C-alpha positions in Angstrom: 56.8 15.4 48.9 53.0 15.5 48.5 52.9 11.7 48.4 54.6 11.5 51.8 51.8 13.6 53.3 49.1 11.4 51.8 50.9 8.2 53.1 51.1 9.8 56.6 47.3 10.5 56.6 46.5 7.0 55.6 48.8 5.5 58.2 47.2 7.6 60.9 43.7 6.5 59.8 44.9 2.9 60.2 45.9 3.6 63.8 42.5 4.9 64.9 40.0 2.4 66.4 36.2 3.1 66.1 33.6 0.6 67.4 29.9 0.9 67.7 27.6 -1.3 69.6 23.9 -1.1 70.6 22.9 -2.5 74.0 19.4 -3.5 75.0 19.6 -1.4 78.2 18.9 2.2 79.2 21.7 4.7 78.7 22.0 5.4 82.4 22.6 1.7 83.1 25.3 1.4 80.4 27.0 4.6 81.6 27.0 3.3 85.2 28.6 0.1 84.0 31.5 2.2 82.8 31.8 4.4 85.9 30.9 2.1 88.8 34.1 0.3 89.8 32.3 -2.9 90.9 30.4 -3.1 87.6 33.4 -2.2 85.5 35.4 -5.0 87.1 32.8 -7.6 85.9 33.2 -6.8 82.2 36.2 -4.6 81.3 38.8 -7.2 80.4 39.3 -9.3 77.3 37.8 -12.8 77.2 39.4 -15.2 79.7 41.0 -12.3 81.6 39.8 -11.2 85.1 39.9 -7.7 86.6 41.6 -8.4 90.0 41.8 -4.8 91.2 40.6 -1.5 89.9 39.8 2.1 90.9 38.2 5.1 89.3 37.8 8.7 90.3 35.2 9.5 87.7 35.6 13.3 87.3 37.6 15.6 85.1 41.3 15.1 86.1 40.4 11.9 88.1 42.6 8.8 87.7 41.4 5.4 86.7 43.4 2.1 87.0 42.7 -1.5 86.3 44.8 -4.6 86.9 43.8 -7.6 84.8 45.1 -11.2 85.0 45.3 -13.7 82.2 44.5 -17.4 82.7 48.3 -18.2 82.9 48.6 -15.7 85.8 50.3 -12.9 83.8 49.1 -9.5 84.9 48.4 -6.5 82.8 47.9 -3.0 84.2 46.3 -0.1 82.4 45.5 3.4 83.6 44.6 6.9 82.6 43.1 10.2 83.4 39.5 11.4 82.8 39.5 14.4 80.5 35.8 14.8 80.2 32.8 13.3 82.1 29.2 14.2 81.1 26.8 11.9 83.0 25.1 9.3 80.9 26.4 11.0 77.7 30.2 11.0 77.3 33.5 9.8 78.8 36.9 10.9 77.5 40.0 9.5 79.1 43.6 8.7 78.4 44.7 5.0 78.2 48.2 3.5 78.6 49.6 0.2 79.6 51.9 0.2 82.7 55.2 -1.4 81.9 57.2 -3.7 84.2 59.6 -0.8 85.1 56.5 1.3 86.3 56.7 3.6 83.2 53.9 3.8 80.8 53.6 2.7 77.2 52.2 4.9 74.4 49.2 6.9 75.5 45.9 7.0 73.5 42.7 8.9 74.0 39.4 7.1 74.4 36.1 8.8 73.7 32.9 6.9 74.6 29.5 8.3 73.5 26.3 7.0 75.0 23.2 7.7 72.8 19.6 6.8 74.0 17.5 5.2 71.2 14.1 3.8 72.0 15.1 2.4 75.4 18.4 1.0 74.1 21.8 2.5 74.1 24.1 3.1 71.1 27.6 3.2 72.3 30.4 4.6 70.1 34.0 4.1 71.2 37.0 5.9 69.5 40.6 5.3 70.6 43.5 7.1 69.0 46.2 7.4 67.9 48.0 4.1 68.3 51.7 3.7 67.8 51.2 0.9 65.4 48.5 -0.8 63.3 49.2 -4.0 65.2 48.3 -2.4 68.5 45.2 -0.9 67.0 44.1 -4.3 65.8 44.9 -5.9 69.2 42.8 -3.3 71.0 40.0 -3.8 68.5 39.9 -7.4 69.5 40.2 -6.6 73.2 37.5 -4.0 73.3 35.2 -6.2 71.2 35.6 -8.9 73.8 35.0 -6.4 76.6 31.8 -5.2 74.9 30.6 -8.7 74.5 31.0 -9.2 78.3 29.3 -5.9 78.9 26.3 -7.0 76.8 26.1 -10.3 78.8 26.3 -8.4 82.1 23.6 -5.9 81.0 21.3 -8.8 79.9 21.7 -10.4 83.3 20.8 -7.1 85.0 17.5 -6.9 83.1 
């Protein structure tokens, strides 16, 4: 029975996504890119996707929503609720895909920490717990592409 517990812990660890990125931009600017709907729409989609509509009520209990479109026209809608908002420091929100029948897929919790370091911003993102390792890997790729787009947007703002 003890081995089953160890296996479960290892499986959970494999379903937690952690990414860290440093941006050459002040913390306030990076935080604004996450909380201003216009800025968010410019970067928060995987490569080759476009945000075609989004909204965000950035406060504890506020709802966010984003509709992305793939190059082939397929749409993907994601949404959640802000659990914690600390200006320029921390965002915590739920994240779930909206399914074709208007229900939601499995919900995860995203925590984003913004740390000021010598005029730059260290961003730490943690998303958990995924329903499968495959979904965790897919989101790792998606978030990495989003953060690449964010870096490009921030360098254009400088």
